[in-house]
C-alpha positions as CSV (number, residue, x, y, z in Angstrom):
1,X,13.0,-70.1,58.2
2,X,13.9,-71.8,55.0
3,X,17.0,-70.6,53.1
4,X,16.3,-70.6,49.3
5,X,19.2,-70.5,46.9
6,X,20.8,-67.1,46.7
7,X,19.8,-66.1,50.3
8,X,22.6,-65.8,52.9
9,X,21.6,-66.2,56.5
10,X,23.4,-65.3,59.7
11,X,22.4,-65.8,63.4
12,X,23.9,-64.2,66.5
13,X,22.7,-64.0,70.1
14,X,23.3,-62.2,73.4
15,X,22.3,-62.6,77.0
16,X,20.9,-59.5,78.6
17,X,20.7,-59.2,82.4
18,X,17.1,-57.9,82.4
19,X,13.6,-59.5,82.4
20,X,12.0,-60.5,79.1
21,X,9.1,-58.0,79.5
22,X,11.6,-55.1,79.6
23,X,13.7,-56.5,76.7
24,X,10.5,-57.1,74.6
25,X,9.3,-53.5,75.2
26,X,12.6,-52.0,74.0
27,X,13.1,-54.3,70.9
28,X,9.4,-54.1,69.8
29,X,9.7,-50.3,69.4
30,X,11.4,-50.6,66.0
31,X,11.9,-46.9,65.6
32,X,14.5,-47.1,68.5
33,X,16.8,-49.5,66.6
34,X,19.2,-46.8,65.3
35,X,20.3,-46.5,69.0
36,X,22.0,-49.9,68.8
37,X,22.1,-51.0,65.2
38,X,25.2,-49.4,63.7
39,X,24.1,-49.3,60.0
40,X,20.4,-48.7,60.6
41,X,19.9,-45.0,60.0
42,X,16.2,-44.8,60.4
43,X,13.0,-46.9,60.9
44,X,9.5,-45.4,60.4
45,X,6.4,-47.2,61.3
46,X,3.3,-46.6,59.1
47,X,0.7,-44.9,61.3
48,X,-2.1,-46.5,59.2
49,X,-0.6,-50.0,59.2
50,X,1.7,-50.6,62.2
51,X,2.9,-53.9,60.8
52,X,4.5,-52.0,57.9
53,X,7.8,-50.0,58.3
54,X,10.2,-48.1,56.1
55,X,14.0,-48.7,56.7
56,X,17.2,-46.9,55.7
57,X,20.5,-48.8,56.1
58,X,23.9,-47.3,55.3
59,X,26.8,-45.1,56.0
60,X,27.9,-41.7,54.5
61,X,29.1,-43.6,51.4
62,X,26.0,-45.7,50.6
63,X,22.3,-46.2,51.6
64,X,19.8,-49.0,51.0
65,X,16.1,-48.6,51.7
66,X,13.3,-51.1,51.9
67,X,9.8,-51.5,53.2
68,X,9.1,-54.4,55.6
69,X,6.1,-56.1,57.1
70,X,5.9,-58.0,60.4
71,X,5.0,-61.6,59.2
72,X,4.7,-63.1,62.7
73,X,4.7,-61.7,66.2
74,X,4.2,-63.6,69.4
75,X,4.4,-61.5,72.5
76,X,7.6,-62.1,74.5
77,X,8.7,-64.8,72.0
78,X,9.3,-63.7,68.4
79,X,9.1,-60.8,65.9
80,X,9.6,-62.1,62.3
81,X,9.7,-59.8,59.3
82,X,10.2,-59.8,55.5
83,X,10.9,-57.0,53.1
84,X,8.1,-56.2,50.6
85,X,10.0,-53.8,48.4
86,X,13.6,-52.6,48.1
87,X,16.5,-54.5,49.6
88,X,15.5,-58.2,49.8
89,X,15.8,-59.3,53.4
90,X,14.0,-61.2,56.1
91,X,14.6,-62.4,59.6
92,X,13.5,-62.9,63.2
93,X,14.3,-61.8,66.6
94,X,13.6,-64.4,69.3
95,X,13.4,-63.9,73.0
96,X,14.1,-66.7,75.6
97,X,13.1,-66.1,79.2
98,X,15.8,-67.1,81.7
99,X,14.6,-64.9,84.5
100,X,16.1,-62.5,85.5
101,X,17.9,-62.6,82.2
102,X,16.8,-62.9,78.6
103,X,18.5,-64.5,75.6
104,X,18.1,-62.4,72.5
105,X,18.7,-64.3,69.2
106,X,18.8,-62.5,65.9
107,X,18.6,-64.2,62.5
108,X,19.0,-62.1,59.3
109,X,18.8,-63.3,55.7
110,X,19.4,-61.3,52.6
111,X,19.6,-62.0,48.9
112,X,22.6,-61.4,46.7
113,X,22.2,-62.7,43.2
114,X,23.8,-65.9,42.1
115,X,27.2,-67.4,42.8
116,X,28.7,-63.9,43.4
117,X,26.9,-63.6,46.7
118,X,27.9,-67.0,47.9
119,X,31.5,-66.4,47.0
120,X,31.5,-63.0,48.7
121,X,29.8,-64.5,51.8
122,X,32.5,-67.2,52.1
123,X,35.4,-64.8,51.5
124,X,34.5,-61.9,53.7
125,X,30.9,-60.7,53.7
126,X,29.6,-63.4,56.1
127,X,32.2,-62.6,58.7
128,X,31.6,-58.9,58.3
129,X,27.8,-59.3,58.7
130,X,28.0,-61.6,61.6
131,X,30.6,-59.5,63.5
132,X,28.5,-56.4,62.8
133,X,25.3,-58.1,64.0
134,X,27.0,-59.4,67.1
135,X,28.3,-55.9,67.9
136,X,24.8,-54.6,67.4
137,X,23.4,-57.1,69.9
138,X,26.2,-56.2,72.3
139,X,25.2,-52.5,72.0
140,X,21.6,-53.5,72.5
141,X,22.5,-55.2,75.8
142,X,24.4,-52.1,77.0
143,X,21.5,-49.9,75.9
144,X,19.0,-52.1,77.6
145,X,21.0,-52.2,80.9
146,X,21.4,-48.4,80.8
147,X,17.7,-47.7,80.1
148,X,16.0,-50.2,82.4
């Protein structure tokens, strides 16, 4: 994924002690993400166009919404997305088979206008986002182990 000016990108990964088919099945059911993604409040897949989804991210104090589309999906390898309206973001979740384990690698990019976003990212936002994403993947690992 290229990283145009103004886009901030973060990558985290986790090893899950389960086979890739099981991990793929859990992750590819996007509506289940609020079980392990702390700030994701809801995901709704369009019944007419399953590659489109509506997302709500937030806490009690704030909410962001966006619509997203799956840009690329290769079974047991990658799900790549991009927002098509609302909060500008994109990313990919990659799966690496190391039977009987699976490496799950999440890359998320988001746009914050101009130099303000870059300064915020360097000062605190980047660390906050990466630590939150890592905690989300750790929760995913625990969720997967308990469900499979």
